[in-house]
VEXDREN-688345 format. One record per residue: x, y, z of N, C-alpha, C in turn; residue in three letters. Coordinates in steps of 0.02 Angstrom, whole numbers. Atoms other than C-alpha are relative to their C-alpha. Layout:
<tordos>
{tordo {X; Y; Z}; {X; Y; Z}; {X; Y; Z}; "Ala"}
...
</tordos>
This chain:
<tordos>
{tordo {-61; 16; 34}; {744; -201; 965}; {-7; 25; -82}; "Val"}
{tordo {18; -23; 58}; {672; -168; 778}; {-33; 60; -15}; "Leu"}
{tordo {48; -69; -8}; {567; -15; 827}; {39; 53; -50}; "Gly"}
{tordo {-39; -54; 27}; {703; 116; 769}; {0; -10; -79}; "Pro"}
{tordo {10; 17; 66}; {707; 31; 606}; {-52; 9; -50}; "Leu"}
{tordo {81; -6; 29}; {529; 57; 549}; {-12; -45; -60}; "Lys"}
{tordo {2; 28; 61}; {546; -86; 442}; {-73; -10; -28}; "Leu"}
{tordo {64; 20; 30}; {354; -120; 438}; {-26; 60; -53}; "His"}
{tordo {23; -55; 42}; {342; 40; 337}; {15; -39; -69}; "Glu"}
{tordo {-18; 25; 60}; {410; -58; 198}; {-55; -68; -20}; "Phe"}
{tordo {65; 60; 12}; {233; -171; 207}; {-59; 50; 16}; "Tyr"}
{tordo {48; -49; 5}; {126; -15; 204}; {-28; 11; -74}; "Glu"}
{tordo {43; 1; 62}; {-5; -9; 61}; {0; 88; -6}; "Val"}
{tordo {5; -75; 26}; {3; 168; -35}; {-77; 5; -40}; "Asp"}
{tordo {69; -5; 34}; {-187; 186; -55}; {-6; 50; -54}; "Glu"}
{tordo {7; -49; 50}; {-179; 348; -139}; {23; -18; -81}; "Ala"}
{tordo {-17; 38; 57}; {-73; 278; -269}; {-31; -49; -43}; "Ala"}
{tordo {51; 54; 19}; {-175; 130; -294}; {-59; 19; -42}; "Cys"}
{tordo {55; -29; 14}; {-327; 223; -310}; {6; 47; -74}; "Val"}
{tordo {-20; -66; 62}; {-249; 364; -433}; {9; -68; -75}; "Gln"}
{tordo {-19; 50; 57}; {-190; 210; -550}; {-78; -35; -19}; "Ala"}
{tordo {71; 27; 17}; {-367; 118; -541}; {-36; 58; -50}; "Phe"}
{tordo {44; -46; 39}; {-430; 301; -598}; {18; 2; -65}; "Val"}
{tordo {-32; -16; 56}; {-315; 336; -727}; {-14; -56; -49}; "Asp"}
{tordo {-10; 55; 54}; {-321; 154; -803}; {-82; -9; -20}; "Ala"}
{tordo {58; 2; 3}; {-509; 180; -823}; {-5; 52; -81}; "Ala"}
{tordo {-15; -42; 65}; {-451; 311; -973}; {21; -29; -54}; "Asp"}
{tordo {-32; 31; 47}; {-354; 190; -1056}; {-36; -64; -21}; "Glu"}
{tordo {23; 57; 36}; {-391; 30; -1147}; {14; -60; 64}; "His"}
{tordo {-8; 40; -48}; {-381; -90; -983}; {-51; -27; 6}; "Val"}
{tordo {63; 53; -15}; {-495; -246; -952}; {-37; 28; 71}; "Pro"}
{tordo {35; -11; -50}; {-634; -193; -844}; {-12; -79; 43}; "Thr"}
{tordo {8; 52; -62}; {-709; -296; -697}; {-2; -65; -27}; "Tyr"}
{tordo {18; 78; 31}; {-710; -494; -744}; {-6; -43; 64}; "Thr"}
{tordo {11; 34; -63}; {-736; -546; -556}; {64; -38; 13}; "Gly"}
{tordo {-66; 28; -19}; {-542; -582; -524}; {0; -12; 70}; "Gly"}
{tordo {3; 12; -81}; {-504; -647; -349}; {48; 41; 41}; "Asp"}
{tordo {-51; -32; -56}; {-411; -575; -215}; {53; -24; 1}; "Tyr"}
{tordo {-63; 30; -2}; {-271; -684; -226}; {38; 23; -57}; "Glu"}
{tordo {-40; -14; 68}; {-223; -615; -413}; {17; 73; 26}; "Ala"}
{tordo {-6; -71; -32}; {-238; -429; -320}; {66; -9; 39}; "Leu"}
{tordo {-49; 10; -19}; {-132; -480; -206}; {66; -15; -8}; "Lys"}
{tordo {-69; 30; 27}; {-2; -576; -299}; {26; 67; -50}; "Asp"}
{tordo {-40; -60; 30}; {20; -398; -404}; {24; 40; 38}; "Ser"}
{tordo {-24; -47; -30}; {56; -314; -255}; {76; -24; 26}; "Ala"}
{tordo {-84; 36; -26}; {227; -427; -210}; {54; 28; -33}; "Leu"}
{tordo {-57; -32; 17}; {335; -350; -322}; {26; 76; 22}; "Pro"}
{tordo {-17; -63; -33}; {327; -185; -233}; {13; -1; 67}; "Ser"}
{tordo {-25; -2; -78}; {356; -235; -48}; {67; -11; -5}; "Ile"}
{tordo {-64; -5; -28}; {507; -190; 12}; {38; 45; -64}; "Gly"}
{tordo {-21; -36; 68}; {539; -72; -151}; {16; 67; 41}; "Ala"}
{tordo {-10; -58; -55}; {508; 87; -22}; {-46; 0; 52}; "Lys"}
{tordo {40; -9; -62}; {435; 145; 133}; {-72; 21; -36}; "Arg"}
{tordo {71; -23; 16}; {238; 164; 119}; {-14; -15; -85}; "His"}
{tordo {4; -10; 75}; {264; 103; -61}; {-44; -71; -34}; "Gly"}
{tordo {37; 64; 29}; {157; -68; -85}; {-52; 24; -50}; "Val"}
{tordo {60; -8; 41}; {47; -43; -240}; {-24; -60; -40}; "Val"}
{tordo {34; 49; 38}; {-70; -155; -331}; {-3; 28; -66}; "Val"}
{tordo {-14; -30; 78}; {-54; -155; -528}; {-82; 26; -23}; "Ser"}
{tordo {60; -17; 28}; {-194; -66; -607}; {-33; -43; -30}; "Ala"}
{tordo {28; 49; 50}; {-239; -199; -729}; {-31; -60; 46}; "Val"}
{tordo {22; 65; -37}; {-277; -327; -589}; {-52; 49; 51}; "Phe"}
{tordo {35; -19; -45}; {-356; -191; -472}; {-76; 19; -55}; "Ala"}
{tordo {68; 3; 43}; {-493; -158; -630}; {-16; -67; -6}; "Arg"}
{tordo {29; 71; 6}; {-509; -344; -659}; {-30; -19; 70}; "Glu"}
{tordo {17; 27; -66}; {-550; -376; -473}; {-47; 53; 43}; "Cys"}
{tordo {40; -42; -44}; {-642; -224; -400}; {-52; 46; -58}; "Cys"}
{tordo {53; -30; 41}; {-798; -151; -480}; {1; 82; -2}; "Arg"}
{tordo {5; -70; -2}; {-776; 21; -413}; {65; 22; 57}; "Asp"}
{tordo {-69; -17; -43}; {-658; 138; -303}; {-28; -32; 71}; "Glu"}
{tordo {1; 18; -58}; {-741; 83; -149}; {5; -82; 22}; "Gly"}
{tordo {-27; 78; 0}; {-719; -104; -176}; {75; -16; -12}; "Glu"}
{tordo {-63; -10; -4}; {-536; -52; -207}; {20; 5; 65}; "Leu"}
{tordo {-22; -23; -61}; {-528; 33; -53}; {-11; -63; 67}; "Lys"}
{tordo {16; 51; -47}; {-608; -126; 43}; {67; -49; -12}; "Arg"}
{tordo {-38; 65; 7}; {-485; -252; -38}; {78; 27; 24}; "Gln"}
{tordo {-67; -26; -10}; {-329; -132; -10}; {5; 5; 75}; "Leu"}
{tordo {-8; 12; -88}; {-377; -132; 187}; {8; -74; 15}; "Gly"}
{tordo {-27; 66; 2}; {-377; -325; 165}; {61; -15; 2}; "Arg"}
{tordo {-75; 21; 1}; {-209; -333; 97}; {38; 35; 44}; "Leu"}
{tordo {-49; -22; -54}; {-143; -212; 223}; {-6; -22; 70}; "Gln"}
{tordo {18; 50; -52}; {-219; -330; 356}; {50; -50; -4}; "Thr"}
{tordo {-39; 63; 25}; {-126; -477; 275}; {76; 17; 6}; "Asp"}
{tordo {-78; -36; 0}; {36; -371; 265}; {18; 2; 67}; "Leu"}
{tordo {-25; -16; -76}; {38; -309; 451}; {-3; -81; 28}; "Arg"}
{tordo {2; 59; -46}; {5; -497; 502}; {56; -36; -30}; "Ala"}
{tordo {-69; 31; 38}; {148; -560; 366}; {72; 25; 49}; "Glu"}
{tordo {-55; -39; -41}; {270; -425; 460}; {4; -28; 53}; "Phe"}
{tordo {-6; 24; -61}; {228; -476; 629}; {25; -52; 14}; "Ala"}
{tordo {-42; 69; -7}; {280; -656; 589}; {65; 6; -25}; "Gly"}
{tordo {-62; -20; 17}; {441; -593; 506}; {24; 27; 57}; "Leu"}
{tordo {-23; -26; -58}; {468; -489; 653}; {26; -33; 60}; "Glu"}
{tordo {-20; 41; -52}; {460; -619; 775}; {59; -51; -10}; "Arg"}
{tordo {-59; 39; 27}; {583; -729; 658}; {58; 40; 18}; "Asp"}
{tordo {-52; -54; -8}; {699; -577; 669}; {23; -12; 61}; "Met"}
{tordo {-13; -13; -78}; {697; -565; 852}; {36; -63; 23}; "Val"}
{tordo {-28; 86; -26}; {712; -757; 882}; {68; 1; -26}; "Glu"}
{tordo {-75; 12; 48}; {861; -762; 747}; {51; 42; 41}; "Ala"}
{tordo {-54; -28; -10}; {948; -629; 839}; {14; -5; 69}; "Leu"}
{tordo {-9; 37; -78}; {912; -700; 1018}; {42; -65; -18}; "Arg"}
{tordo {-39; 74; -3}; {989; -871; 963}; {74; 30; -22}; "Gly"}
{tordo {-68; -7; 11}; {1143; -779; 875}; {38; 24; 66}; "Glu"}
{tordo {-37; -27; -68}; {1180; -690; 1048}; {21; -58; 39}; "Ile"}
{tordo {-14; 55; -44}; {1160; -850; 1151}; {55; -42; -32}; "Ala"}
{tordo {-49; 44; 22}; {1267; -937; 1026}; {80; 39; 8}; "Trp"}
{tordo {-59; -36; -12}; {1395; -809; 1034}; {36; 0; 78}; "Asp"}
{tordo {-25; -6; -69}; {1408; -799; 1222}; {7; -82; 29}; "Arg"}
{tordo {-17; 82; -22}; {1415; -1005; 1226}; {69; 6; -37}; "Val"}
{tordo {-53; 19; 40}; {1552; -999; 1095}; {63; 47; 30}; "Gln"}
{tordo {-59; -21; -40}; {1663; -859; 1198}; {-4; -19; 61}; "Ser"}
{tordo {6; 31; -59}; {1623; -955; 1348}; {4; 70; 53}; "Lys"}
{tordo {3; -50; -57}; {1559; -789; 1439}; {-55; -4; 37}; "Lys"}
{tordo {49; 35; -36}; {1399; -883; 1505}; {-53; 52; -37}; "Gly"}
{tordo {73; -16; 43}; {1206; -808; 1477}; {29; 80; -2}; "Pro"}
{tordo {-12; -73; -2}; {1196; -615; 1447}; {-39; 27; 51}; "Val"}
{tordo {14; -38; -78}; {1175; -495; 1608}; {31; 53; 5}; "Gly"}
{tordo {-46; -68; -13}; {1252; -357; 1675}; {51; 3; 35}; "Asn"}
{tordo {-54; 3; -17}; {1416; -302; 1725}; {38; -25; -34}; "Gly"}
{tordo {-48; 46; 44}; {1546; -424; 1681}; {-26; -43; -45}; "Ala"}
{tordo {45; 43; 45}; {1405; -522; 1591}; {-26; 37; -49}; "Leu"}
{tordo {36; -49; 40}; {1358; -373; 1493}; {6; -40; -77}; "Ser"}
{tordo {0; 12; 62}; {1323; -403; 1301}; {56; 38; -27}; "Leu"}
{tordo {-70; -48; 25}; {1456; -260; 1252}; {21; 13; 55}; "Val"}
{tordo {-47; -33; -60}; {1596; -227; 1358}; {6; 81; 11}; "Pro"}
{tordo {-13; -86; -1}; {1600; -42; 1415}; {74; 28; -17}; "Arg"}
{tordo {-58; -28; 20}; {1746; 47; 1341}; {9; 53; 46}; "Tyr"}
{tordo {-8; -55; -25}; {1713; 204; 1425}; {-28; -5; 73}; "Phe"}
{tordo {15; 0; -81}; {1693; 224; 1618}; {-55; 65; -5}; "Arg"}
{tordo {46; -44; -6}; {1536; 339; 1673}; {30; 61; 35}; "Arg"}
{tordo {-15; -77; -40}; {1592; 525; 1733}; {-36; 3; 61}; "Leu"}
{tordo {45; -30; -62}; {1543; 572; 1905}; {8; 77; -7}; "Gln"}
{tordo {-1; -75; 3}; {1507; 755; 1892}; {-11; 29; 62}; "Leu"}
{tordo {-11; -28; -67}; {1554; 869; 2028}; {-69; 39; -2}; "Ser"}
{tordo {71; -30; -25}; {1412; 969; 2103}; {0; 66; -49}; "Glu"}
{tordo {-15; -56; 46}; {1480; 1122; 1993}; {-24; -6; -60}; "Glu"}
{tordo {10; 13; 73}; {1466; 1041; 1840}; {-63; -25; -5}; "Ala"}
{tordo {76; 13; 20}; {1288; 974; 1864}; {-34; 58; 6}; "Arg"}
{tordo {27; -70; -18}; {1232; 1146; 1921}; {7; 37; -76}; "Glu"}
{tordo {3; -39; 64}; {1288; 1214; 1744}; {-29; -38; -57}; "Arg"}
{tordo {38; 43; 71}; {1201; 1070; 1643}; {-60; 11; 15}; "Leu"}
</tordos>
């Protein structure tokens, strides 16, 4: 149901942007590695979730404080991506269940019964299917 919307793309880490910010921060006066924890790194990514597709980024300051080098940063970003996928899977389940509940409630309220085919279909058919003649099928 939600596949065509590609909502999962809003939960994708932009690894290239994170690594570039990490490298660029080395030239600036940004604190270096202090042994910061993964949770601080994860919290720094929260404001960017949902801002744009494939756009979750980690603050360069937190990346510098939490990671010694690019390799460690990439490992932490991989861990963050795994956590975000798990979080989105839960959200997707919740959205589908809410949709199912709303559809079921609508059917009960309108006294149309359960969702099914034909007269019980969710959306009434406003146009009938055309039966094509042999000549028309040959032209297609």
